[in-house]
C-alpha positions as a printed NumPy array, in Angstrom:
array([[ 274.225,  175.663, -152.479],
       [ 276.693,  178.533, -152.747],
       [ 275.162,  181.993, -152.609],
       [ 276.015,  184.764, -155.017],
       [ 277.54 ,  186.815, -152.225],
       [ 280.135,  184.083, -151.569],
       [ 281.627,  184.907, -154.964],
       [ 281.269,  188.679, -154.703],
       [ 283.204,  189.624, -151.591],
       [ 284.196,  192.984, -152.979],
       [ 285.995,  194.096, -149.81 ],
       [ 288.07 ,  190.92 , -149.479],
       [ 291.227,  192.626, -150.722],
       [ 290.96 ,  195.494, -148.227],
       [ 291.792,  195.52 , -144.547],
       [ 288.713,  195.823, -142.292],
       [ 287.934,  199.42 , -141.403],
       [ 287.468,  200.213, -137.724],
       [ 286.294,  203.246, -135.773],
       [ 289.812,  203.709, -134.416],
       [ 291.223,  203.801, -137.947],
       [ 288.701,  206.482, -138.857],
       [ 289.58 ,  208.506, -135.761],
       [ 293.262,  208.477, -136.652],
       [ 292.505,  209.849, -140.102],
       [ 290.168,  212.505, -138.662],
       [ 292.701,  213.573, -136.043],
       [ 295.22 ,  214.013, -138.819],
       [ 292.883,  216.363, -140.665],
       [ 292.012,  218.271, -137.485],
       [ 295.737,  218.953, -136.879],
       [ 295.42 ,  219.301, -133.145],
       [ 291.973,  220.867, -133.037],
       [ 289.594,  219.14 , -130.597],
       [ 287.415,  216.344, -131.958],
       [ 284.428,  218.028, -130.286],
       [ 284.41 ,  220.498, -133.19 ],
       [ 282.712,  217.745, -135.197],
       [ 280.085,  216.981, -132.556],
       [ 276.765,  218.751, -133.073],
       [ 274.141,  219.495, -130.445],
       [ 270.384,  219.703, -130.56 ],
       [ 268.372,  222.434, -128.842],
       [ 268.015,  219.985, -125.955],
       [ 271.788,  219.68 , -125.659],
       [ 271.824,  216.118, -127.039],
       [ 275.081,  215.261, -128.78 ],
       [ 275.15 ,  214.22 , -132.419],
       [ 278.397,  212.476, -133.252],
       [ 279.844,  212.598, -136.784],
       [ 279.836,  208.795, -137.055],
       [ 278.256,  205.89 , -135.185],
       [ 278.843,  202.173, -134.929],
       [ 276.021,  199.88 , -135.96 ],
       [ 273.527,  199.047, -133.192],
       [ 273.67 ,  195.249, -133.538],
       [ 271.148,  194.354, -130.83 ],
       [ 268.431,  196.825, -131.861],
       [ 264.987,  195.514, -132.749],
       [ 262.294,  197.238, -134.82 ],
       [ 259.893,  199.345, -132.77 ],
       [ 256.294,  198.178, -132.958],
       [ 254.098,  200.665, -134.778],
       [ 252.069,  200.401, -137.977],
       [ 251.293,  196.859, -139.106],
       [ 254.077,  195.399, -141.235],
       [ 254.231,  196.914, -144.729],
       [ 251.041,  198.9  , -144.084],
       [ 250.927,  202.419, -145.554],
       [ 250.181,  205.396, -143.392],
       [ 246.898,  207.214, -143.947],
       [ 247.172,  210.065, -146.437],
       [ 245.231,  212.791, -144.653],
       [ 244.091,  215.897, -146.472],
       [ 243.35 ,  219.108, -144.619],
       [ 239.761,  220.396, -145.014],
       [ 239.546,  223.935, -143.65 ],
       [ 237.601,  226.079, -146.125],
       [ 235.115,  228.256, -144.178],
       [ 232.477,  227.715, -146.873],
       [ 230.992,  224.266, -146.234],
       [ 230.021,  223.718, -149.871],
       [ 233.549,  224.519, -151.053],
       [ 234.993,  222.327, -148.301],
       [ 232.821,  219.432, -149.458],
       [ 234.003,  219.831, -153.051],
       [ 237.603,  219.798, -151.824],
       [ 237.018,  216.699, -149.696],
       [ 235.44 ,  214.727, -152.527],
       [ 238.177,  215.752, -154.961],
       [ 240.9  ,  214.757, -152.499],
       [ 239.35 ,  211.342, -151.865],
       [ 238.953,  210.747, -155.588],
       [ 242.618,  211.557, -156.137],
       [ 244.534,  209.542, -153.6  ],
       [ 243.715,  210.793, -150.094],
       [ 242.685,  208.026, -147.691],
       [ 241.573,  210.319, -144.893],
       [ 240.306,  213.81 , -144.122],
       [ 241.5  ,  216.137, -141.384],
       [ 238.524,  218.351, -140.563],
       [ 240.025,  221.533, -139.156],
       [ 237.44 ,  223.629, -137.348],
       [ 237.685,  227.356, -136.711],
       [ 239.324,  228.051, -133.371],
       [ 241.354,  224.828, -133.352],
       [ 245.054,  224.939, -132.558],
       [ 245.875,  224.017, -136.138],
       [ 243.395,  226.332, -137.848],
       [ 245.942,  229.101, -138.539],
       [ 243.278,  231.667, -139.351],
       [ 240.721,  229.556, -141.19 ],
       [ 238.677,  226.446, -140.433],
       [ 235.225,  224.934, -140.786],
       [ 232.105,  226.231, -139.127],
       [ 231.396,  223.872, -136.184],
       [ 227.613,  223.684, -136.714],
       [ 225.584,  220.559, -137.432],
       [ 224.384,  222.049, -140.717],
       [ 227.915,  222.841, -141.919],
       [ 229.208,  219.39 , -140.963],
       [ 226.365,  217.78 , -142.892],
       [ 227.313,  219.778, -145.977],
       [ 231.033,  219.048, -145.649],
       [ 230.477,  215.274, -145.373],
       [ 227.804,  215.02 , -148.063],
       [ 228.78 ,  212.191, -150.382],
       [ 231.681,  211.057, -148.159],
       [ 231.34 ,  207.39 , -147.189],
       [ 232.846,  207.634, -143.749],
       [ 232.144,  203.961, -142.986],
       [ 234.148,  202.775, -146.006],
       [ 237.648,  202.84 , -144.5  ],
       [ 238.172,  206.59 , -144.77 ],
       [ 239.946,  208.031, -141.743],
       [ 238.422,  211.188, -140.273],
       [ 240.38 ,  213.302, -137.815],
       [ 238.864,  216.291, -136.038],
       [ 240.954,  219.278, -135.045],
       [ 238.733,  221.231, -132.68 ],
       [ 239.02 ,  223.843, -129.966],
       [ 236.812,  224.907, -127.061],
       [ 234.71 ,  227.129, -129.343],
       [ 234.2  ,  224.272, -131.797],
       [ 233.955,  221.462, -129.229],
       [ 230.381,  220.635, -130.258],
       [ 231.679,  219.484, -133.642],
       [ 232.496,  216.111, -132.067],
       [ 228.89 ,  215.68 , -130.963],
       [ 227.572,  216.874, -134.316],
       [ 229.728,  214.269, -136.098],
       [ 228.296,  211.548, -133.879],
       [ 224.763,  212.796, -134.558],
       [ 225.52 ,  212.814, -138.291],
       [ 226.582,  209.148, -138.128],
       [ 223.361,  208.25 , -136.297],
       [ 221.227,  210.277, -138.697],
       [ 222.76 ,  208.468, -141.677],
       [ 222.087,  205.096, -140.081],
       [ 225.781,  204.17 , -140.024],
       [ 227.405,  201.799, -137.561],
       [ 229.667,  203.892, -135.265],
       [ 232.237,  201.11 , -134.928],
       [ 232.605,  201.021, -138.712],
       [ 233.66 ,  204.675, -138.769],
       [ 237.344,  205.471, -138.286],
       [ 236.97 ,  208.799, -136.451],
       [ 239.575,  210.46 , -134.233],
       [ 237.606,  212.989, -132.258],
       [ 240.53 ,  215.205, -131.205],
       [ 239.289,  216.353, -127.773],
       [ 242.151,  218.342, -126.25 ],
       [ 241.349,  221.021, -123.656],
       [ 244.932,  220.877, -122.353],
       [ 246.333,  221.941, -125.725],
       [ 243.769,  224.722, -126.11 ],
       [ 244.526,  226.173, -122.672],
       [ 248.262,  226.019, -123.382],
       [ 247.919,  228.   , -126.607],
       [ 245.467,  230.52 , -125.164],
       [ 247.3  ,  231.021, -121.892],
       [ 244.052,  230.936, -119.958],
       [ 241.088,  228.827, -118.952],
       [ 237.565,  229.613, -117.774],
       [ 237.696,  226.504, -115.59 ],
       [ 239.977,  224.587, -113.262],
       [ 241.237,  221.16 , -114.283],
       [ 238.828,  219.369, -111.912],
       [ 236.011,  221.273, -113.628],
       [ 237.27 ,  220.387, -117.124],
       [ 237.686,  216.664, -116.487],
       [ 233.993,  215.668, -116.169],
       [ 233.145,  217.347, -119.482],
       [ 235.947,  215.551, -121.322],
       [ 235.427,  212.128, -119.783],
       [ 231.673,  212.458, -120.124],
       [ 232.024,  213.127, -123.849],
       [ 234.428,  210.217, -124.286],
       [ 232.25 ,  207.779, -122.336],
       [ 229.212,  208.94 , -124.255],
       [ 230.877,  208.444, -127.647],
       [ 232.288,  205.073, -126.643],
       [ 228.924,  204.076, -125.219],
       [ 227.167,  204.464, -128.567],
       [ 229.785,  202.34 , -130.302],
       [ 232.569,  204.598, -131.546],
       [ 235.95 ,  202.924, -131.181],
       [ 237.968,  206.148, -130.946],
       [ 240.503,  207.406, -130.29 ],
       [ 238.832,  210.357, -128.584],
       [ 241.409,  212.51 , -126.755],
       [ 244.465,  213.971, -128.492],
       [ 247.77 ,  214.66 , -126.761],
       [ 248.976,  217.317, -129.166],
       [ 252.714,  217.974, -129.347],
       [ 252.256,  220.592, -132.073],
       [ 251.436,  223.037, -129.263],
       [ 255.085,  222.949, -128.214],
       [ 256.597,  222.673, -131.674],
       [ 254.54 ,  225.544, -133.085],
       [ 255.63 ,  227.732, -130.166],
       [ 259.327,  227.157, -130.914],
       [ 259.974,  224.369, -128.42 ],
       [ 262.327,  221.417, -128.674],
       [ 261.818,  217.734, -129.428],
       [ 262.254,  216.745, -125.783],
       [ 259.74 ,  219.372, -124.678],
       [ 257.265,  218.219, -127.322],
       [ 257.567,  214.577, -126.275],
       [ 257.294,  215.362, -122.568],
       [ 254.188,  217.493, -123.169],
       [ 252.537,  214.683, -125.142],
       [ 253.303,  212.213, -122.35 ],
       [ 252.019,  214.577, -119.658],
       [ 248.825,  215.406, -121.556],
       [ 248.229,  211.761, -122.422],
       [ 248.691,  210.7  , -118.805],
       [ 246.327,  213.471, -117.657],
       [ 243.613,  212.08 , -119.947],
       [ 244.475,  208.518, -118.887],
       [ 244.057,  209.387, -115.193],
       [ 240.863,  211.31 , -115.88 ],
       [ 239.315,  208.321, -117.645],
       [ 240.338,  205.915, -114.901],
       [ 238.939,  208.241, -112.232],
       [ 235.7  ,  208.4  , -114.252],
       [ 235.309,  204.647, -113.951],
       [ 236.794,  203.49 , -117.254],
       [ 238.856,  200.325, -116.836],
       [ 242.512,  200.924, -117.627],
       [ 242.582,  198.252, -120.319],
       [ 239.632,  199.983, -121.984],
       [ 241.529,  203.291, -122.123],
       [ 243.974,  201.822, -124.609],
       [ 242.931,  203.193, -127.942],
       [ 241.01 ,  206.09 , -126.421],
       [ 244.027,  208.439, -126.487],
       [ 246.223,  209.256, -129.446],
       [ 249.147,  211.571, -130.104],
       [ 249.873,  214.317, -132.599],
       [ 253.431,  215.275, -133.435],
       [ 254.883,  217.881, -135.754],
       [ 257.226,  216.638, -138.46 ],
       [ 259.794,  219.103, -139.757],
       [ 262.649,  219.136, -142.255],
       [ 265.212,  217.799, -139.762],
       [ 265.216,  214.213, -140.97 ],
       [ 267.074,  212.461, -138.182],
       [ 265.475,  214.293, -135.266],
       [ 261.994,  213.804, -136.701],
       [ 262.524,  210.082, -137.26 ],
       [ 263.992,  209.634, -133.795],
       [ 261.2  ,  211.678, -132.17 ],
       [ 258.433,  209.517, -133.636],
       [ 260.266,  206.329, -132.666],
       [ 260.907,  207.674, -129.169],
       [ 257.249,  208.435, -128.526],
       [ 256.282,  204.817, -129.128],
       [ 258.855,  203.641, -126.592],
       [ 257.844,  206.319, -124.089],
       [ 254.125,  205.586, -124.267],
       [ 254.813,  201.859, -123.989],
       [ 256.684,  202.678, -120.771],
       [ 253.672,  204.64 , -119.496],
       [ 251.356,  201.712, -120.227],
       [ 253.734,  199.203, -118.635],
       [ 254.017,  201.397, -115.533],
       [ 250.205,  201.415, -115.405],
       [ 250.108,  197.626, -115.389],
       [ 249.025,  197.333, -119.006],
       [ 250.444,  195.216, -121.792],
       [ 251.745,  197.922, -124.152],
       [ 249.968,  198.447, -127.461],
       [ 251.235,  200.858, -130.145],
       [ 249.679,  204.279, -129.667],
       [ 248.205,  205.884, -132.768],
       [ 250.437,  208.761, -133.859],
       [ 249.135,  211.398, -136.265],
       [ 251.687,  213.669, -137.92 ],
       [ 251.264,  217.193, -139.229],
       [ 254.074,  218.77 , -141.186],
       [ 255.35 ,  221.711, -139.186],
       [ 253.741,  225.134, -139.24 ],
       [ 256.802,  226.93 , -137.926],
       [ 258.987,  225.911, -140.872],
       [ 256.641,  227.394, -143.483],
       [ 257.777,  230.57 , -145.216],
       [ 255.707,  233.189, -147.011],
       [ 258.652,  234.082, -149.225],
       [ 259.759,  231.622, -151.898],
       [ 256.92 ,  229.347, -150.742],
       [ 257.69 ,  226.647, -153.292],
       [ 260.633,  225.669, -151.089],
       [ 257.986,  224.632, -148.574],
       [ 257.218,  221.698, -150.878],
       [ 260.757,  220.411, -150.323],
       [ 260.487,  220.916, -146.579],
       [ 257.183,  219.037, -146.548],
       [ 258.677,  216.189, -148.565],
       [ 261.499,  215.784, -146.072],
       [ 259.098,  215.982, -143.143],
       [ 256.748,  213.413, -144.675],
       [ 259.655,  211.096, -145.462],
       [ 260.88 ,  211.335, -141.87 ],
       [ 257.492,  210.894, -140.214],
       [ 256.649,  207.963, -142.472],
       [ 259.89 ,  206.145, -141.734],
       [ 259.53 ,  207.075, -138.074],
       [ 256.281,  205.136, -137.912],
       [ 253.481,  207.716, -138.151],
       [ 250.043,  206.158, -138.623],
       [ 248.771,  209.132, -140.611],
       [ 250.317,  212.239, -142.107],
       [ 248.71 ,  215.568, -142.899],
       [ 250.844,  217.748, -145.173],
       [ 250.287,  221.471, -144.747],
       [ 250.026,  222.996, -148.264],
       [ 253.006,  225.127, -149.223],
       [ 250.988,  228.369, -149.401],
       [ 249.191,  228.038, -146.053],
       [ 251.278,  230.791, -144.435],
       [ 250.003,  233.155, -147.136],
       [ 246.325,  232.269, -146.987],
       [ 243.841,  229.568, -147.87 ],
       [ 245.562,  227.159, -150.301],
       [ 244.271,  226.857, -153.865],
       [ 243.724,  223.568, -155.774],
       [ 247.334,  223.422, -156.997],
       [ 248.765,  223.746, -153.469],
       [ 246.371,  221.094, -152.188],
       [ 247.272,  218.77 , -155.054],
       [ 250.986,  219.206, -154.373],
       [ 250.448,  218.37 , -150.684],
       [ 248.491,  215.248, -151.545],
       [ 250.874,  214.082, -154.253],
       [ 253.871,  214.497, -151.969],
       [ 252.564,  211.574, -149.952],
       [ 251.456,  209.557, -152.959],
       [ 254.906,  209.701, -154.523],
       [ 256.624,  208.651, -151.302],
       [ 254.201,  205.78 , -150.736],
       [ 253.452,  204.555, -154.247],
       [ 256.69 ,  205.312, -156.079],
       [ 259.314,  205.332, -153.337],
       [ 257.618,  202.471, -151.42 ],
       [ 258.613,  203.904, -148.059],
       [ 256.058,  201.881, -146.119],
       [ 257.265,  198.507, -147.376],
       [ 259.853,  198.167, -144.594],
       [ 258.837,  198.475, -140.961],
       [ 261.068,  200.768, -138.888],
       [ 263.944,  200.885, -141.398],
       [ 265.995,  202.968, -138.942],
       [ 266.29 ,  200.026, -136.548],
       [ 269.95 ,  199.169, -136.072],
       [ 271.227,  202.489, -137.356],
       [ 273.693,  203.619, -134.715],
       [ 272.925,  207.292, -135.117],
       [ 269.119,  207.014, -135.095],
       [ 269.083,  204.44 , -132.301],
       [ 271.327,  206.609, -130.131],
       [ 269.272,  209.716, -130.802],
       [ 266.057,  207.81 , -130.07 ],
       [ 267.383,  206.654, -126.699],
       [ 268.696,  210.121, -125.844],
       [ 265.297,  211.642, -126.597],
       [ 263.586,  208.979, -124.5  ],
       [ 265.811,  209.604, -121.485],
       [ 265.578,  213.395, -121.643],
       [ 261.836,  213.46 , -122.344],
       [ 261.108,  211.019, -119.517],
       [ 263.105,  213.194, -117.126],
       [ 261.145,  216.313, -118.129],
       [ 257.878,  214.353, -117.94 ],
       [ 258.762,  213.387, -114.358],
       [ 259.451,  217.042, -113.57 ],
       [ 256.01 ,  217.963, -114.912],
       [ 254.426,  215.172, -112.878],
       [ 256.156,  216.321, -109.689],
       [ 254.71 ,  219.789, -110.286],
       [ 251.225,  218.297, -110.225],
       [ 250.744,  217.272, -113.835],
       [ 250.42 ,  219.059, -117.14 ],
       [ 247.691,  221.527, -116.193],
       [ 249.372,  222.518, -112.934],
       [ 252.665,  222.931, -114.791],
       [ 250.966,  225.293, -117.232],
       [ 249.511,  227.276, -114.348],
       [ 253.002,  227.531, -112.843],
       [ 254.506,  228.462, -116.252],
       [ 256.99 ,  225.609, -115.875],
       [ 256.508,  224.366, -119.433],
       [ 256.259,  227.852, -120.905],
       [ 259.57 ,  228.993, -119.392],
       [ 261.397,  226.06 , -120.919],
       [ 259.808,  226.616, -124.32 ],
       [ 260.554,  230.35 , -124.171],
       [ 264.222,  229.684, -123.439],
       [ 264.497,  227.302, -126.398],
       [ 262.608,  229.685, -128.644],
       [ 264.962,  232.537, -127.736],
       [ 268.011,  230.475, -128.714],
       [ 266.292,  229.343, -131.898],
       [ 265.379,  232.922, -132.84 ],
       [ 268.946,  234.058, -132.189],
       [ 270.242,  231.337, -134.517],
       [ 267.752,  232.391, -137.179],
       [ 268.81 ,  236.036, -136.793],
       [ 272.455,  235.057, -137.176],
       [ 271.592,  232.683, -140.023],
       [ 273.186,  229.776, -138.224],
       [ 269.87 ,  228.04 , -138.844],
       [ 269.034,  228.714, -142.482],
       [ 265.641,  229.124, -144.114],
       [ 266.284,  228.897, -147.841],
       [ 264.5  ,  231.654, -149.736],
       [ 263.794,  233.632, -146.574],
       [ 266.958,  234.107, -144.535],
       [ 269.334,  232.899, -147.247],
       [ 269.329,  232.952, -151.08 ],
       [ 266.194,  235.111, -151.485],
       [ 264.391,  235.835, -154.719],
       [ 263.661,  239.535, -154.467],
       [ 261.531,  239.537, -157.61 ],
       [ 259.465,  236.393, -157.022],
       [ 255.992,  236.196, -158.524],
       [ 252.97 ,  236.444, -156.271],
       [ 251.447,  233.096, -155.321],
       [ 247.71 ,  232.5  , -155.639],
       [ 245.571,  231.749, -152.597],
       [ 241.808,  231.543, -152.242],
       [ 239.617,  234.37 , -151.053],
       [ 237.548,  233.347, -148.049],
       [ 236.006,  234.991, -145.037],
       [ 237.017,  233.26 , -141.8  ],
       [ 234.288,  231.877, -139.56 ],
       [ 233.425,  234.223, -136.707],
       [ 233.183,  232.413, -133.367],
       [ 231.635,  233.612, -130.152],
       [ 234.064,  234.103, -127.241],
       [ 234.5  ,  231.076, -125.018],
       [ 233.969,  231.837, -121.355],
       [ 235.819,  234.233, -119.099],
       [ 239.589,  233.821, -118.787],
       [ 239.468,  233.338, -115.018],
       [ 242.733,  231.445, -114.753],
       [ 245.622,  233.041, -116.622],
       [ 249.181,  231.949, -117.332],
       [ 251.73 ,  232.433, -120.103],
       [ 250.451,  231.483, -123.554],
       [ 252.199,  229.282, -126.11 ],
       [ 251.134,  230.942, -129.38 ],
       [ 252.282,  229.511, -132.721],
       [ 255.184,  231.191, -134.514],
       [ 256.973,  230.898, -137.826],
       [ 260.739,  231.035, -137.923],
       [ 260.924,  233.179, -141.053],
       [ 258.559,  235.9  , -139.82 ],
       [ 261.207,  238.465, -138.714],
       [ 262.887,  238.449, -142.139],
       [ 259.509,  238.469, -143.877],
       [ 258.521,  241.637, -142.054],
       [ 261.56 ,  243.34 , -143.585],
       [ 260.597,  242.045, -147.025],
       [ 257.073,  243.387, -146.524],
       [ 258.52 ,  246.775, -145.626],
       [ 260.686,  246.664, -148.743],
       [ 257.66 ,  245.884, -150.927],
       [ 255.755,  248.824, -149.482],
       [ 258.523,  251.381, -150.065],
       [ 258.244,  251.383, -153.917],
       [ 254.511,  251.979, -153.555],
       [ 255.202,  254.972, -151.328],
       [ 258.431,  256.334, -152.823],
       [ 258.67 ,  254.753, -156.254],
       [ 261.873,  252.753, -155.739],
       [ 262.98 ,  249.814, -153.599],
       [ 265.758,  250.411, -151.019],
       [ 269.186,  249.651, -152.456],
       [ 272.731,  248.924, -151.4  ],
       [ 275.622,  249.465, -153.802],
       [ 278.156,  246.62 , -153.825],
       [ 281.501,  248.365, -154.12 ],
       [ 283.531,  245.512, -155.595],
       [ 287.271,  246.058, -155.32 ],
       [ 289.865,  244.41 , -157.545],
       [ 289.211,  241.536, -159.917],
       [ 286.311,  239.045, -159.912],
       [ 288.63 ,  236.532, -158.278],
       [ 289.029,  239.015, -155.415],
       [ 285.439,  240.1  , -154.844],
       [ 283.021,  237.441, -156.153],
       [ 282.766,  235.35 , -152.975],
       [ 282.045,  238.271, -150.681],
       [ 279.874,  240.104, -153.206],
       [ 277.715,  236.978, -153.455],
       [ 277.524,  236.822, -149.671],
       [ 276.634,  240.52 , -149.402],
       [ 273.931,  240.262, -152.064],
       [ 272.228,  237.418, -150.199],
       [ 272.721,  239.186, -146.858],
       [ 271.005,  242.425, -147.856],
       [ 268.329,  240.947, -150.083],
       [ 267.072,  238.66 , -147.302],
       [ 265.925,  241.946, -145.788],
       [ 264.529,  243.268, -149.065],
       [ 267.396,  245.688, -149.764],
       [ 268.249,  245.263, -153.436],
       [ 271.941,  244.811, -154.173],
       [ 273.326,  246.834, -157.086],
       [ 276.431,  245.004, -158.286],
       [ 279.491,  246.544, -159.925],
       [ 282.331,  245.365, -162.148],
       [ 285.243,  245.867, -159.781],
       [ 287.335,  248.99 , -159.11 ],
       [ 290.786,  250.032, -158.037],
       [ 290.266,  253.745, -158.721],
       [ 288.444,  255.392, -155.762],
       [ 287.122,  258.215, -157.924],
       [ 285.566,  255.849, -160.474],
       [ 284.08 ,  253.821, -157.615],
       [ 282.506,  256.899, -156.024],
       [ 281.067,  257.976, -159.366],
       [ 279.488,  254.543, -159.917],
       [ 278.044,  254.642, -156.407],
       [ 276.412,  258.023, -156.989],
       [ 274.924,  256.83 , -160.284],
       [ 273.385,  253.763, -158.575],
       [ 270.964,  255.826, -156.513],
       [ 271.698,  253.732, -153.429],
       [ 271.925,  255.232, -149.955],
       [ 273.966,  252.356, -148.567],
       [ 277.199,  250.844, -149.808],
       [ 279.089,  247.652, -149.017],
       [ 282.746,  247.081, -149.831],
       [ 283.38 ,  243.581, -151.191],
       [ 286.74 ,  241.949, -151.796],
       [ 289.469,  239.753, -150.328],
       [ 291.482,  240.65 , -147.244],
       [ 294.572,  241.344, -149.368],
       [ 292.671,  243.701, -151.632],
       [ 291.108,  245.431, -148.637],
       [ 294.591,  246.096, -147.302],
       [ 295.511,  247.874, -150.546],
       [ 292.296,  249.668, -151.519],
       [ 289.601,  249.669, -148.807],
       [ 290.717,  252.777, -146.926],
       [ 290.886,  254.995, -149.993],
       [ 287.626,  253.545, -151.303],
       [ 285.803,  254.23 , -148.048],
       [ 287.005,  257.832, -147.937],
       [ 285.883,  258.433, -151.526],
       [ 282.471,  256.899, -150.882],
       [ 282.01 ,  258.94 , -147.727],
       [ 282.91 ,  262.096, -149.586],
       [ 280.302,  261.216, -152.233],
       [ 277.587,  261.118, -149.58 ],
       [ 277.275,  257.449, -148.631],
       [ 274.839,  257.319, -145.711],
       [ 276.349,  254.144, -144.268],
       [ 279.341,  252.071, -145.373],
       [ 279.548,  248.338, -144.718],
       [ 282.417,  245.967, -145.4  ],
       [ 281.881,  242.281, -146.16 ],
       [ 284.109,  240.18 , -143.932],
       [ 285.699,  240.386, -140.514],
       [ 288.002,  243.402, -140.228],
       [ 290.739,  241.819, -138.145],
       [ 293.704,  244.089, -137.478],
       [ 292.487,  246.619, -140.051],
       [ 289.363,  247.568, -138.07 ],
       [ 290.651,  250.822, -136.566],
       [ 291.991,  252.114, -139.892],
       [ 288.831,  251.12 , -141.737],
       [ 286.544,  252.806, -139.219],
       [ 288.698,  255.918, -139.34 ],
       [ 288.288,  255.936, -143.136],
       [ 284.493,  255.825, -142.846],
       [ 283.5  ,  252.141, -142.624],
       [ 280.614,  251.903, -140.169],
       [ 279.805,  248.204, -139.93 ],
       [ 281.056,  244.771, -140.921],
       [ 278.886,  241.918, -142.193],
       [ 280.1  ,  238.335, -141.872],
       [ 278.861,  234.781, -141.352],
       [ 277.58 ,  234.344, -137.811],
       [ 276.859,  238.018, -137.262],
       [ 273.391,  239.219, -136.294],
       [ 272.029,  239.744, -139.789],
       [ 268.533,  240.547, -138.616],
       [ 269.647,  243.342, -136.28 ],
       [ 271.953,  244.76 , -138.949],
       [ 269.164,  244.815, -141.529],
       [ 266.679,  246.366, -139.123],
       [ 269.205,  249.1  , -138.397],
       [ 269.722,  249.625, -142.138],
       [ 266.049,  250.532, -142.499],
       [ 266.311,  252.99 , -139.636],
       [ 269.289,  254.593, -141.35 ],
       [ 267.325,  254.998, -144.576],
       [ 264.347,  256.708, -142.907]])
């Protein structure tokens, strides 16, 4: 029987396209410029080519069962147990298939979290049928470590079968020490407590997993994908060794350890990272003499990408992150609500987080195809690059004595700090854009609602006897947000927001592009741009500037118009009392003449916007 495609060979009349043909066309467009201009690089130095050939021999990576959806986890972190219970029940009634119980003091608490007492846990889980296929994940820290025991006691008290409860206990002293930068105990002192808890929970019938190798520690601190993967491997292997040394058979450790990864808005890197972890952990198990089984991978959308300003854009970031983690093979995904950086999310923010996953699963059907990236040349190459680089760093950590010893030596922290510094420099120069925060701000956005709640107060945990560099969480937008906060305070103190007058020269065709750039540039720092209609008369320009009430002024136009009018305009503005004169664009050969006329600084793409804006505030003091 002849197939339909035999009659629909739409490309039959065209010559086959090859990579070499494409390169010839590209070289023609580049006109002698090196091809490397089109090659991107990750923060780990991995190359991203502009085009890839298909990976014909690639096979899907084993992960979730075929066509199985990931678990839709919903974050439960309200300090009031009664309120938290109401949220949990509402989430489960409206599409969530799991609950992430975030306890105060956990790495992912971000200022809030549940009280880790038996009474509070009983209230939170009241009416939740945890033996009915609902996934429960615990995010706990040293101060809330007893929550795991209280959950187990709750199961016993309710007469439930432990093996029927899908509970991930989230024990992770390595992650807690990394974030805190200290520990009351040595690793040999920590191990018996962790393995004892795991053996005890397993002994009464819980199937686990019990210990979490949490890559969010690295991601939240500004680290790279390779660093995150290597940390997860090192932490996972530390728990694996600890369990074996405690008498647990290696084959029984499979399923006792799981991984957490952060998913961010970088689609390809996130997909490749999740795929890479499965391959890497399979290599660990094979090297241990085990037949590899897919490790459970829990995803949280990334804390560091959240912005306080224009927070609705966070919904788009979360959608991209969820899409990427889902296609990358995550077993469960927890979407951080879009207002979390501002406070405790309200019902609308929680609903949006939950529905983000429902749409992608139920309407977009993302889970229907297992590992859809298999065979994609770009994703396959990136996956293998991440595997190779992460394995190399993992070996370096192992040679240093393992993950805890590496933390004590600050080996991991130094690498993360170096990556974070480059990342922060790119944010400051707006090479890495945060829409609504470092680019295209809304200076007059409405305030977003969050819930009022008093965080749980926890008692200090031990004496910090062993100290090393901490890996605290950060948000990329924070430096620009601090300027916006300062801008919001100034009208309360002085009655008017700081302003910059855009001195547009010539016609709209001359100045629109750079005036648009300047408006976005200054308003990302909270300095309101006062636009103008375009001038050629220096006197009229100076008069308009004085009437604007601005202390700062920025000349905006084309290079040709600058050559004709910028010098006279700058002199007139200076004479009218401009405190500081900027010019939008690179000055080129005109720099000396422009500075002599009174231009103080130049703003352009790739310049250090953050430093320039910080200096602007100092000038206005």
